[in-house]
ZAMARGU-4260 file (C-alpha; in steps of 0.2 Angstrom, whole numbers, plus 5000, padded with zeros to 4 digits):
<rodrens>
0) 5162/5138/4972 | 5178/5146/4970 | 5179/5160/4956 | 5191/5157/4941 | 5194/5175/4930
5) 5191/5176/4913 | 5206/5180/4901 | 5208/5194/4890 | 5206/5191/4870 | 5220/5183/4859
10) 5234/5193/4854 | 5228/5206/4840 | 5240/5219/4836 | 5256/5206/4837 | 5247/5195/4824
15) 5248/5206/4811 | 5268/5206/4808 | 5272/5192/4821 | 5275/5178/4805 | 5265/5163/4801
20) 5268/5154/4818 | 5258/5169/4827 | 5243/5170/4815 | 5241/5153/4815 | 5242/5151/4834
25) 5230/5165/4835 | 5218/5158/4823 | 5218/5143/4832 | 5215/5154/4849 | 5201/5163/4842
30) 5193/5147/4836 | 5195/5141/4852 | 5187/5157/4860 | 5171/5156/4850 | 5170/5135/4852
35) 5168/5140/4871 | 5156/5152/4869 | 5145/5140/4861 | 5148/5128/4876 | 5158/5116/4865
40) 5172/5114/4877 | 5180/5099/4871 | 5182/5105/4853 | 5189/5121/4862 | 5203/5112/4870
45) 5207/5103/4855 | 5210/5121/4846 | 5219/5129/4861 | 5231/5114/4860 | 5233/5117/4841
50) 5237/5135/4846 | 5251/5130/4860 | 5267/5125/4848 | 5263/5139/4837 | 5264/5152/4851
55) 5280/5145/4858 | 5288/5144/4840 | 5282/5163/4838 | 5292/5167/4855 | 5307/5158/4846
60) 5304/5168/4831 | 5304/5184/4839 | 5295/5192/4826 | 5286/5206/4836 | 5287/5213/4855
65) 5294/5200/4867 | 5282/5203/4880 | 5269/5203/4869 | 5274/5186/4863 | 5277/5179/4880
70) 5259/5185/4887 | 5251/5177/4873 | 5260/5160/4875 | 5255/5161/4893 | 5237/5165/4887
75) 5236/5149/4879 | 5242/5139/4894 | 5231/5149/4905 | 5214/5145/4895 | 5220/5126/4892
80) 5222/5127/4912 | 5203/5134/4914 | 5197/5121/4902 | 5205/5107/4910 | 5199/5113/4928
85) 5181/5115/4921 | 5183/5096/4916 | 5190/5092/4935 | 5206/5085/4924 | 5218/5093/4939
90) 5234/5086/4933 | 5232/5095/4918 | 5226/5111/4925 | 5240/5113/4936 | 5253/5109/4923
95) 5246/5123/4912 | 5243/5135/4926 | 5262/5134/4931 | 5269/5135/4916 | 5257/5153/4913
100) 5263/5160/4929 | 5280/5156/4925 | 5280/5164/4907 | 5270/5180/4915 | 5285/5181/4929
105) 5298/5181/4916 | 5293/5198/4908 | 5280/5205/4923 | 5285/5197/4941 | 5272/5208/4948
110) 5254/5213/4942 | 5237/5208/4938 | 5242/5193/4927 | 5252/5185/4940 | 5237/5188/4952
115) 5226/5179/4941 | 5237/5163/4938 | 5239/5163/4958 | 5221/5163/4959 | 5219/5149/4945
120) 5232/5137/4956 | 5223/5141/4972 | 5206/5134/4963 | 5215/5119/4957 | 5222/5116/4975
125) 5204/5119/4984 | 5197/5105/4970 | 5211/5093/4976 | 5205/5097/4995 | 5221/5106/4997
130) 5214/5119/5007 | 5230/5125/5014 | 5238/5127/4999 | 5222/5136/4990 | 5221/5149/5005
135) 5240/5153/5003 | 5238/5154/4983 | 5222/5167/4985 | 5230/5176/4998 | 5246/5178/4986
140) 5233/5184/4972 | 5224/5197/4983 | 5241/5205/4988 | 5247/5206/4969 | 5231/5213/4965
145) 5231/5226/4979 | 5251/5231/4974 | 5247/5233/4955 | 5231/5243/4955 | 5222/5227/4949
150) 5205/5229/4941 | 5191/5230/4957 | 5182/5214/4950 | 5198/5205/4951 | 5200/5211/4969
155) 5182/5205/4972 | 5185/5189/4965 | 5200/5185/4976 | 5192/5190/4990 | 5177/5180/4988
160) 5189/5164/4984 | 5196/5167/5000 | 5180/5166/5010 | 5176/5149/5001 | 5191/5142/5009
165) 5185/5149/5027 | 5168/5143/5023 | 5175/5125/5019 | 5186/5127/5035 | 5169/5130/5046
170) 5175/5149/5048 | 5156/5157/5043 | 5157/5173/5052 | 5173/5180/5041 | 5167/5170/5026
175) 5151/5180/5026 | 5160/5196/5028 | 5172/5191/5014 | 5158/5187/5003 | 5148/5203/5007
180) 5162/5214/5004 | 5165/5205/4986 | 5147/5207/4983 | 5148/5227/4987 | 5162/5228/4973
185) 5153/5217/4959 | 5136/5223/4959 | 5144/5239/4953 | 5156/5231/4940 | 5151/5212/4936
190) 5133/5207/4938 | 5138/5188/4934 | 5152/5189/4949 | 5138/5198/4960 | 5127/5182/4955
195) 5139/5169/4962 | 5142/5182/4978 | 5124/5179/4981 | 5126/5161/4980 | 5139/5161/4992
200) 5130/5172/5004 | 5116/5160/5003 | 5127/5144/5006 | 5130/5153/5023 | 5113/5156/5026
205) 5108/5137/5023 | 5122/5132/5035 | 5113/5144/5049 | 5096/5137/5044 | 5089/5152/5036
210) 5083/5143/5022 | 5070/5158/5015 | 5083/5171/5015 | 5095/5157/5006 | 5082/5153/4993
215) 5080/5170/4989 | 5098/5175/4986 | 5100/5157/4974 | 5084/5161/4965 | 5092/5179/4961
220) 5109/5172/4956 | 5098/5161/4945 | 5089/5173/4935 | 5105/5183/4932 | 5115/5169/4926
225) 5102/5162/4916 | 5098/5178/4909 | 5117/5179/4904 | 5117/5159/4897 | 5105/5148/4900
230) 5116/5134/4896 | 5132/5140/4906 | 5139/5129/4921 | 5135/5144/4932 | 5119/5142/4926
235) 5118/5123/4932 | 5126/5128/4949 | 5112/5140/4953 | 5100/5126/4948 | 5108/5114/4960
240) 5106/5127/4974 | 5089/5130/4972 | 5086/5111/4971 | 5097/5110/4986 | 5086/5122/4997
245) 5070/5114/4989 | 5074/5097/4995 | 5079/5103/5014 | 5061/5111/5014 | 5054/5094/5007
250) 5048/5099/4991 | 5058/5085/4981 | 5048/5086/4966 | 5054/5105/4963 | 5072/5097/4970
255) 5073/5083/4956 | 5066/5095/4943 | 5082/5108/4945 | 5095/5093/4948 | 5090/5085/4932
260) 5090/5103/4924 | 5108/5106/4931 | 5114/5088/4925 | 5107/5091/4906 | 5119/5106/4906
265) 5133/5098/4916 | 5133/5082/4903 | 5135/5093/4889 | 5151/5098/4896 | 5157/5082/4901
270) 5150/5068/4908 | 5168/5064/4917 | 5168/5080/4927 | 5166/5084/4946 | 5150/5094/4941
275) 5142/5080/4934 | 5146/5069/4948 | 5140/5082/4960 | 5123/5082/4949 | 5121/5062/4950
280) 5125/5063/4970 | 5112/5076/4972 | 5098/5066/4962 | 5102/5050/4972 | 5097/5061/4989
285) 5080/5063/4981 | 5077/5045/4977 | 5084/5041/4995 | 5073/5052/5004 | 5058/5047/4992
290) 5062/5029/5000 | 5069/5021/4982 | 5086/5015/4988 | 5089/5005/4973 | 5089/5021/4960
295) 5099/5030/4975 | 5113/5018/4975 | 5114/5018/4956 | 5115/5036/4956 | 5127/5038/4971
300) 5138/5022/4965 | 5140/5034/4948 | 5145/5049/4955 | 5158/5042/4967 | 5165/5032/4952
305) 5167/5050/4944 | 5174/5058/4959 | 5186/5045/4963 | 5195/5045/4945 | 5192/5065/4945
310) 5200/5070/4961 | 5202/5055/4975 | 5207/5070/4989 | 5193/5081/4986 | 5180/5086/4998
315) 5166/5083/4986 | 5172/5067/4984 | 5170/5065/5001 | 5151/5072/5002 | 5149/5058/4989
320) 5156/5044/4999 | 5145/5050/5014 | 5130/5050/5003 | 5134/5031/4995 | 5137/5025/5014
325) 5119/5032/5019 | 5112/5023/5005 | 5121/5007/5010 | 5115/5010/5027 | 5096/5010/5020
330) 5100/4995/5012 | 5107/4985/5027 | 5124/4985/5020 | 5134/4991/5037 | 5152/4984/5029
335) 5150/4995/5012 | 5142/5010/5023 | 5156/5009/5037 | 5170/5008/5020 | 5164/5022/5013
340) 5162/5034/5030 | 5178/5030/5035 | 5188/5037/5018 | 5177/5050/5019 | 5184/5056/5035
345) 5201/5051/5029 | 5198/5064/5017 | 5191/5078/5026 | 5202/5075/5043 | 5216/5079/5030
350) 5210/5092/5023 | 5202/5103/5037 | 5200/5092/5054 | 5187/5105/5062 | 5177/5108/5047
355) 5157/5102/5049 | 5163/5089/5033 | 5173/5080/5046 | 5158/5083/5061 | 5147/5074/5047
360) 5159/5060/5044 | 5161/5058/5065 | 5141/5058/5065 | 5139/5044/5053 | 5151/5033/5059
365) 5144/5035/5076 | 5127/5030/5069 | 5135/5012/5063 | 5144/5010/5081 | 5127/5012/5088
370) 5119/5000/5077 | 5130/4989/5081 | 5127/4992/5100 | 5145/5000/5104 | 5137/5015/5114
375) 5153/5021/5120 | 5159/5023/5104 | 5144/5031/5097 | 5143/5044/5111 | 5163/5047/5108
380) 5160/5052/5090 | 5144/5061/5093 | 5150/5072/5106 | 5166/5078/5096 | 5156/5081/5080
385) 5144/5091/5094 | 5159/5101/5100 | 5163/5106/5081 | 5144/5111/5075 | 5144/5121/5091
390) 5159/5130/5088 | 5156/5135/5070 | 5137/5134/5066 | 5127/5132/5085 | 5109/5133/5079
395) 5111/5125/5062 | 5102/5107/5059 | 5118/5099/5058 | 5118/5103/5078 | 5101/5098/5079
400) 5104/5081/5071 | 5119/5077/5083 | 5108/5083/5097 | 5096/5069/5092 | 5107/5055/5089
405) 5114/5059/5107 | 5097/5058/5113 | 5094/5042/5107 | 5110/5036/5114 | 5105/5042/5132
410) 5088/5034/5129 | 5097/5018/5126 | 5107/5020/5141 | 5090/5026/5151 | 5095/5042/5154
415) 5078/5051/5151 | 5079/5068/5158 | 5096/5070/5146 | 5087/5062/5131 | 5072/5073/5133
420) 5085/5087/5134 | 5094/5083/5118 | 5077/5080/5108 | 5070/5096/5114 | 5085/5106/5109
425) 5083/5097/5092 | 5067/5100/5090 | 5068/5120/5093 | 5082/5121/5081 | 5072/5110/5066
430) 5055/5120/5069 | 5064/5137/5067 | 5075/5129/5053 | 5064/5115/5044 | 5047/5116/5051
435) 5041/5106/5036 | 5056/5093/5035 | 5059/5077/5040 | 5071/5081/5054 | 5056/5089/5063
440) 5046/5074/5061 | 5060/5063/5070 | 5061/5074/5083 | 5042/5074/5087 | 5042/5055/5085
445) 5056/5055/5098 | 5049/5066/5111 | 5031/5058/5107 | 5039/5040/5113 | 5046/5048/5129
450) 5030/5053/5133 | 5021/5038/5128 | 5032/5028/5139 | 5031/5040/5154 | 5011/5037/5153
455) 5009/5056/5147 | 4997/5050/5133 | 4990/5069/5128 | 5007/5075/5125 | 5011/5060/5115
460) 4996/5061/5106 | 4999/5079/5101 | 5017/5077/5097 | 5013/5061/5084 | 4997/5072/5077
465) 5009/5086/5074 | 5021/5073/5064 | 5008/5065/5053 | 5003/5082/5048 | 5021/5087/5042
470) 5023/5068/5035 | 5007/5071/5025 | 5014/5087/5017 | 5028/5080/5013 | 5021/5066/5004
475) 5011/5079/4993 | 5026/5086/4988 | 5037/5071/4984 | 5032/5071/4967 | 5023/5059/4956
480) 5012/5044/4961 | 5027/5031/4962 | 5036/5044/4974 | 5022/5048/4985 | 5020/5028/4987
485) 5038/5026/4991 | 5039/5043/5003 | 5024/5036/5012 | 5030/5019/5015 | 5044/5028/5025
490) 5032/5035/5036 | 5019/5021/5038 | 5024/5018/5055 | 5022/5034/5061 | 5004/5032/5058
495) 5004/5017/5068 | 5011/5025/5081 | 4997/5037/5083 | 4985/5026/5082 | 4991/5015/5094
500) 4993/5031/5106 | 4975/5035/5103 | 4969/5018/5107 | 4979/5017/5123 | 4971/5034/5128
505) 4954/5026/5124 | 4942/5039/5126 | 4927/5037/5112 | 4933/5051/5103 | 4950/5044/5103
510) 4942/5029/5095 | 4934/5038/5083 | 4951/5049/5080 | 4959/5033/5077 | 4949/5025/5062
515) 4952/5042/5054 | 4971/5040/5056 | 4970/5022/5051 | 4960/5025/5037 | 4974/5037/5031
520) 4987/5024/5032 | 4976/5013/5018 | 4982/5012/5000 | 4986/5030/4998 | 4992/5027/4982
525) 4978/5019/4975 | 4967/5033/4982 | 4976/5045/4972 | 4976/5034/4956 | 4956/5031/4956
530) 4955/5051/4959 | 4967/5053/4944 | 4960/5040/4934 | 4942/5048/4935 | 4948/5065/4931
535) 4958/5058/4915 | 4940/5049/4911 | 4932/5065/4912 | 4942/5074/4903 | 4943/5060/4887
540) 4924/5063/4887 | 4926/5081/4884 | 4939/5077/4871 | 4951/5087/4882 | 4968/5083/4888
545) 4975/5075/4873 | 4993/5082/4877 | 4993/5072/4893 | 4986/5057/4884 | 5001/5057/4873
550) 5013/5059/4886 | 5005/5044/4895 | 5008/5033/4879 | 5025/5039/4880 | 5028/5034/4898
555) 5021/5017/4892 | 5034/5015/4879 | 5047/5018/4892 | 5041/5005/4902 | 5041/4993/4889
560) 5059/4998/4885 | 5063/4994/4904 | 5053/4978/4905 | 5067/4973/4889 | 5082/4977/4901
565) 5072/4968/4916 | 5070/4954/4907 | 5087/4954/4901 | 5094/4956/4919 | 5083/4940/4926
570) 5091/4930/4910 | 5109/4935/4919 | 5104/4931/4935 | 5098/4914/4930 | 5114/4911/4920
575) 5126/4915/4934 | 5115/4912/4948 | 5119/4927/4957 | 5108/4944/4960 | 5113/4958/4948
580) 5111/4976/4954 | 5107/4982/4970 | 5097/4972/4982 | 5086/4977/4998 | 5091/4969/5013
585) 5079/4977/5023 | 5079/4997/5025 | 5083/5006/5041 | 5081/5025/5043 | 5095/5031/5054
590) 5096/5051/5057 | 5112/5054/5046 | 5118/5071/5041 | 5124/5070/5023 | 5126/5085/5010
595) 5128/5096/4999 | 5110/4920/4843 | 5118/4936/4843 | 5128/4939/4860 | 5117/4949/4874
600) 5123/4963/4882 | 5132/4961/4899 | 5125/4963/4916 | 5134/4981/4919 | 5129/4985/4901
605) 5113/4982/4905 | 5112/4991/4923 | 5118/5006/4912 | 5104/5006/4900 | 5091/5005/4915
610) 5099/5018/4924 | 5096/5028/4908 | 5078/5023/4905 | 5074/5027/4923 | 5080/5043/4921
615) 5072/5048/4906 | 5055/5040/4914 | 5058/5053/4928 | 5061/5067/4917 | 5044/5061/4909
620) 5034/5062/4924 | 5042/5077/4930 | 5036/5085/4914 | 5018/5078/4915 | 5015/5087/4932
625) 5024/5103/4924 | 5014/5105/4910 | 4997/5098/4917 | 4997/5104/4936 | 4979/5101/4936
630) 4983/5083/4936 | 4997/5085/4946 | 4989/5095/4960 | 4977/5081/4963 | 4979/5075/4982
635) 4970/5060/4980 | 4952/5056/4988 | 4947/5064/5005 | 4948/5050/5018 | 4931/5045/5027
640) 4930/5047/5045 | 4920/5036/5054 | 4904/5045/5053 | 4904/5045/5034 | 4908/5027/5034
645) 4894/5023/5044 | 4881/5034/5032 | 4888/5025/5016 | 4885/5008/5023 | 4866/5000/5020
650) 4856/4991/5034 | 4860/4973/5026 | 4879/4976/5027 | 4894/4976/5040 | 4910/4984/5038
655) 4924/4973/5047 | 4940/4988/5047 | 4956/4981/5052 | 4973/4989/5058 | 4987/4980/5060
660) 4999/4985/5073 | 5017/4977/5078 | 5011/4969/5094 | 4990/4973/5094 | 4979/4976/5082
665) 4962/4985/5082 | 4946/4980/5072 | 4931/4990/5071 | 4913/4984/5066 | 4904/4997/5057
670) 4887/4997/5051 | 4873/5012/5047 | 4866/5011/5066 | 4883/5012/5075 | 4900/5004/5077
675) 4910/4993/5090 | 4928/4992/5092 | 4938/4976/5097 | 4957/4978/5102 | 4965/4962/5096
680) 4980/4955/5105 | 4987/4950/5089 | 5002/4960/5081 | 5007/4959/5062 | 5020/4943/5065
685) 5006/4932/5074 | 4993/4935/5060 | 5006/4931/5047 | 5010/4915/5055 | 4992/4910/5058
690) 4985/4915/5041 | 5000/4905/5032 | 4994/4889/5043 | 4978/4891/5040 | 4981/4892/5021
695) 4993/4879/5020 | 4983/4867/5011 | 4975/4878/5000 | 4991/4883/4994 | 4997/4867/4992
700) 4983/4859/4981 | 4978/4849/4998 | 4962/4847/5009 | 4966/4855/5025 | 4974/4846/5039
705) 4971/4848/5057 | 4984/4862/5059 | 4975/4871/5046 | 4960/4870/5055 | 4966/4874/5071
710) 4974/4890/5064 | 4958/4896/5055 | 4949/4892/5073 | 4963/4905/5081 | 4958/4918/5069
715) 4940/4917/5071 | 4939/4918/5088 | 4953/4934/5087 | 4944/4943/5074 | 4926/4935/5070
720) 4919/4930/5089 | 4919/4948/5097 | 4909/4955/5084 | 4897/4940/5080 | 4884/4952/5087
725) 4885/4963/5072 | 4884/4950/5058 | 4867/4941/5060 | 4864/4927/5049 | 4862/4934/5031
730) 4872/4950/5036 | 4882/4956/5020 | 4901/4957/5026 | 4913/4969/5018 | 4932/4966/5023
735) 4944/4979/5024 | 4959/4970/5028 | 4979/4974/5030 | 4995/4968/5031 | 4995/4949/5031
740) 4976/4948/5031 | 4976/4953/5013 | 4980/4935/5009 | 4966/4927/5019 | 4948/4922/5012
745) 4936/4925/5027 | 4925/4914/5020 | 4935/4899/5027 | 4934/4905/5046 | 4922/4895/5056
750) 4906/4904/5062 | 4892/4898/5073 | 4890/4879/5067 | 4897/4881/5050 | 4909/4893/5039
755) 4907/4910/5034 | 4903/4907/5017 | 4888/4896/5023 | 4877/4912/5028 | 4886/4927/5023
760) 4890/4937/5006 | 4909/4941/5008 | 4917/4954/4999 | 4933/4965/5001 | 4938/4982/4999
765) 4956/4992/5000 | 4949/5005/5012 | 4933/5014/5016 | 4938/5028/5005 | 4942/5019/4990
770) 4925/5008/4992 | 4915/5025/4991 | 4923/5031/4977 | 4922/5015/4967 | 4904/5016/4973
775) 4900/5034/4966 | 4909/5030/4951 | 4893/5033/4936 | 4888/5017/4929 | 4880/5017/4915
780) 4861/5015/4914 | 4852/4997/4908 | 4858/4995/4889 | 4871/5008/4891 | 4886/4997/4886
785) 4893/4993/4870 | 4893/4974/4874 | 4886/4964/4890 | 4902/4955/4890 | 4921/4954/4882
790) 4931/4936/4888 | 4949/4931/4884 | 4954/4915/4887 | 4970/4909/4882 | 4973/4888/4880
795) 4992/4882/4880 | 5007/4883/4891 | 5017/4896/4900 | 5033/4899/4890 | 5038/4917/4893
800) 5046/4924/4910 | 5032/4919/4922 | 5036/4908/4937 | 5043/4890/4935 | 5024/4883/4940
805) 5016/4892/4928 | 5019/4880/4913 | 5001/4870/4917 | 4989/4870/4902 | 4975/4883/4904
810) 4959/4879/4895 | 4954/4896/4896 | 4946/4897/4877 | 4933/4885/4882 | 4929/4894/4898
815) 4925/4912/4890 | 4916/4903/4876 | 4904/4895/4885 | 4901/4911/4897 | 4898/4922/4881
820) 4885/4910/4876 | 4876/4912/4891 | 4879/4931/4890 | 4869/4929/4873 | 4868/4942/4859
825) 4882/4955/4858 | 4894/4944/4870 | 4912/4944/4863 | 4924/4930/4866 | 4941/4929/4859
830) 4953/4915/4862 | 4970/4909/4858 | 4980/4919/4846 | 4968/4932/4844 | 4969/4938/4861
835) 4985/4950/4859 | 4986/4968/4868 | 4977/4977/4853 | 4960/4966/4856 | 4961/4967/4874
840) 4961/4987/4872 | 4947/4987/4860 | 4936/4974/4866 | 4937/4978/4885 | 4932/4996/4882
845) 4913/4998/4884 | 4910/4980/4891 | 4898/4979/4906 | 4908/4962/4911 | 4927/4959/4907
850) 4933/4942/4909 | 4951/4936/4908 | 4953/4917/4908 | 4972/4915/4908 | 4985/4914/4920
855) 4992/4930/4930 | 5013/4931/4929 | 5018/4938/4945 | 5034/4949/4947 | 5040/4952/4964
860) 5054/4964/4961 | 5045/4976/4950 | 5027/4976/4951 | 5024/4985/4935 | 5030/4971/4926
865) 5017/4957/4934 | 5002/4954/4921 | 4991/4942/4912 | 4996/4930/4899 | 4991/4932/4881
870) 4988/4922/4865 | 5003/4929/4858 | 5015/4945/4856 | 5008/4960/4847 | 5015/4961/4830
875) 5026/4975/4830 | 5045/4978/4833 | 5054/4979/4850 | 5060/4995/4855 | 5079/4997/4861
880) 5084/5002/4877 | 5083/5020/4874 | 5064/5019/4873 | 5064/5020/4853 | 5059/5010/4841
885) 5071/4998/4834 | 5074/4988/4819 | 5075/4968/4819 | 5093/4961/4825 | 5103/4960/4810
890) 5121/4950/4814 | 5133/4950/4829 | 5133/4967/4833 | 5113/4968/4834 | 5112/4968/4854
895) 5124/4985/4855 | 5110/4995/4848 | 5102/4989/4862 | 5088/4977/4855 | 5081/4963/4865
900) 5068/4952/4858 | 5057/4952/4873 | 5048/4968/4874 | 5032/4966/4865 | 5030/4949/4873
905) 5015/4938/4876 | 5010/4944/4893 | 5000/4961/4896 | 5010/4971/4910 | 5002/4982/4923
910) 5009/4996/4917 | 4999/4993/4900 | 4983/4990/4911 | 4982/5007/4918 | 4979/5012/4899
915) 4964/5004/4897 | 4948/5011/4893 | 4937/5002/4906 | 4918/5005/4911 | 4915/4988/4918
920) 4904/4983/4933 | 4916/4970/4937 | 4932/4964/4929 | 4936/4945/4934 | 4954/4936/4930
925) 4953/4919/4934 | 4968/4913/4933 | 4980/4908/4945 | 4986/4921/4959 | 4980/4937/4951
930) 4976/4944/4968 | 4993/4943/4973 | 5008/4955/4972 | 5024/4964/4982 | 5018/4971/5000
935) 5021/4989/5001 | 5020/4997/5018 | 5004/5009/5016 | 4998/5001/5000 | 4997/4982/5002
940) 4999/4972/4988 | 5005/4982/4971 | 4998/4972/4957 | 4987/4972/4943 | 4972/4977/4954
945) 4978/4995/4956 | 4979/4996/4937 | 4962/4989/4934 | 4955/5001/4945 | 4963/5016/4939
950) 4958/5010/4921 | 4939/5011/4928 | 4934/4994/4933 | 4920/4996/4948 | 4926/4979/4956
955) 4935/4964/4954 | 4936/4945/4955 | 4953/4939/4956 | 4963/4923/4964 | 4973/4921/4979
960) 4980/4904/4974 | 4981/4893/4959 | 4964/4882/4956 | 4961/4867/4946 | 4954/4873/4927
965) 4937/4862/4928 | 4932/4868/4946 | 4936/4886/4940 | 4926/4885/4924 | 4910/4878/4933
970) 4911/4890/4946 | 4914/4904/4934 | 4897/4899/4922 | 4889/4899/4939 | 4893/4916/4945
975) 4891/4925/4925 | 4873/4917/4928 | 4870/4923/4943 | 4876/4941/4938 | 4868/4941/4922
980) 4851/4939/4932 | 4855/4955/4942 | 4863/4950/4956 | 4878/4960/4962 | 4896/4953/4959
985) 4897/4950/4980 | 4879/4940/4980 | 4883/4932/4961 | 4902/4925/4968 | 4893/4920/4985
990) 4879/4910/4978 | 4889/4903/4965 | 4902/4896/4978 | 4885/4889/4988 | 4878/4881/4973
995) 4893/4872/4966 | 4897/4866/4985 | 4880/4858/4986 | 4880/4850/4968 | 4896/4844/4968
1000) 4901/4842/4986 | 4916/4829/4981 | 4926/4842/4971 | 4922/4858/4982 | 4923/4850/4998
1005) 4940/4857/5001 | 4941/4877/5002 | 4957/4875/4989 | 4945/4873/4975 | 4931/4887/4979
1010) 4938/4899/4991 | 4952/4906/4982 | 4942/4919/4972 | 4936/4934/4979 | 4928/4950/4974
1015) 4937/4966/4979 | 4931/4984/4977 | 4910/4990/4974 | 4905/4972/4973 | 4889/4975/4983
1020) 4883/4987/4968 | 4866/4978/4959 | 4865/4985/4940 | 4851/4974/4932 | 4853/4968/4914
1025) 4844/4953/4911 | 4825/4947/4918 | 4830/4928/4915 | 4828/4915/4930 | 4845/4908/4938
1030) 4848/4889/4935 | 4845/4880/4952 | 4861/4869/4949 | 4875/4870/4939 | 4874/4861/4922
1035) 4889/4849/4917 | 4903/4857/4910
</rodrens>
């Protein structure tokens, strides 16, 4: 952060009698000054350009003092140089500053003006990465100022700039001394300059690990600059600095808010400046640390593109290349990462071979070598980096990171004592510098693993527990719900490690604690959403929080615009046969140190639109958190302990709670009178294989074969037989599955002389915590609903963007009409084109039972765009890619305005379901695969279930695979008859399955036709509404 000086007013007295050329030049220069004060820098450049030829002609005219005319000519060049420098147009800046220096030296070889020009040339050299030339120019400027009795603020500026070069070269003590000397001067003369000095001092404090004092200095600087001009480049830099310290401290939401505020200011100045590139780079950091590698890559690539165009040899460009490389590492793209790291190292070594930036680059290249098992190269790079760090910032986080990396090499080479020493040194530093930061988590885990391997389980459990507690605090500070989900996905394995260590130690207390930790790993995001949904509904009942609802509606509109772009990209992929945009090839977590008929739009245009919309969506969510802190402050539900879970289980129910590990798993069977724990010798991969084999026939629509039966028997031996004594005949079972077990309908598993479904009612829950919250959700008394049933059925073929096999007819109209007739007066059945999103919103609200007889549309890449097929699109115009309403396409240029005729299509998307005002005892989705979604670590399946629970559903009936229409209709009618009589959803579905299997054994002889449908949520709640008797057998459909 070098300091350029402001330049004096345009010529005044000379303009009075200097002729028309000088008068015209002064007019344009004053116009440029006013535009600059209004932050209209591009227009200011044009004004000074117009002044330049007139100023030159005025010198030739000679109508006035020659020295004054030359100095005015020099002033215009100087201002143009400053403006080009601000916009990172370095060759133009160099040209104007050099010309200004030549002009001034022609009339005044020594003096403050010469010093100013030399200082500005130093700024250009520093921006280009030529630190040697920058230091020479700054020292020349200070020398000129000293001998010419220059103003004290100029001396402070040149002193500070020398410090910035020394800081970039790793000479921190001398740099700090110079910054403090400048501050002493500026505090007496120039508050704005003093603010810059405070930021420079804070930068040194950050490198030394004193984050509290660094943030204090940055915030003091921000207050000064913001009071002077809230839209100035200086204010933007201070925002960036405060955000940087917040990011280091784990406050990702605060960091992103400050980074986006800086980006707004800098973009208003120039889209193509190094300042804008730096903002983009820092926003990329936040997305990376949240675990959103795709967004991180988009911002990092944008930052590097601008940097390479503006200053290809600048250390800032190297920093942006480093960040791009680390994102490529997260995406598993080692070759791209190596290319970025090597380019950064070449830049930094040329500029300052012993700088922190050079050491950082060595660290990153060492990581790639380590990943390729080239431990000799890795250790060599890390050792060289450590020597640089120890010579400049021995107690910094940079040094700690390198100790961590050297410890991993020592561990892999079985030098355990050396590894432990490196890890302890890193932990000592990180605990002091970043006590609640991710580096501290990494250090704790590394040491815990060593102690676990050595059999010291007490120490391992203590260290894992400390790491888990920090990780949870980081999750809560990550920001909006999606950011929390991504953040937790990164740390999910850490919780699994703690469960494994506790179960290894194996005391009764450890088993109890392991249950609590395992419960904390399940559906954290869903727990947050259930809590937030309850708050939102309560506020709505009181007529409050309309402002928040308006923002939520705006969020839905932006999601709709993103859907338009998403489908455009999908179409481009289908046409080209290649993937458009970033692809996650399996994330790794290195310990890296990084800084500080009309034609459709093409893929790159669409990617640009998606990036802009995602940024707007991020800003909106941050605004929601800022304007409604009571909503943002919700930390989700208090997670149930084993004792609390037992208390909530009634005498006729057993909970089967699973924790799936890498090599082995744990099963708790929990009843009101006790619990038993089983160590299952099957890990995630083996369980997935068995589940896939057991369901092969069901997924293919064929009777199960011998291999299907063998796999189901293997699963039963591992998961049911050890707890058979805890599930006597007739006992209700609630399964809390995890990982691959989320896809398994337990009813098909063999138990005793038949299947589990023969003698037990089985339902499922996301977690014990969420189950408790859904059960405690206040239900309306009998008759309190607006209508007993609301059904939505669609007849026809899938024609939009669903999967290729979703084109079969779905006679859902007949299904909901028959069921509505069974429910009697007040029941509503909408079919065909009546089923649009407005009808769904209106009639589902206040219904006791909501039933969707329609196809599910699954989008594995963007779960928020999954949904349910409607009878037709809502009659309104598609939004443009900027999120606002758009006019219909008119002519060949229609797509230039962003219109894609796909936004309001015939699918009710997951993001829209969040806004449904449900109060339903049960929501039935009888279409294909409505239980499925993308697997997300710590969250399970991301799909419509999350949205429907948030919207107010107490339980769901969903399907795990496609089922023929006639068997589905018969099963659903039987289910609703039992439900109407007063059975709970779980009892009703279980009874319906047994009933149709008895009445139509040929149709339901295979699990394919009856086992796909499962009850998820509070399916054991009973709300009687009718005294009718149930039919003993199903009637013919």
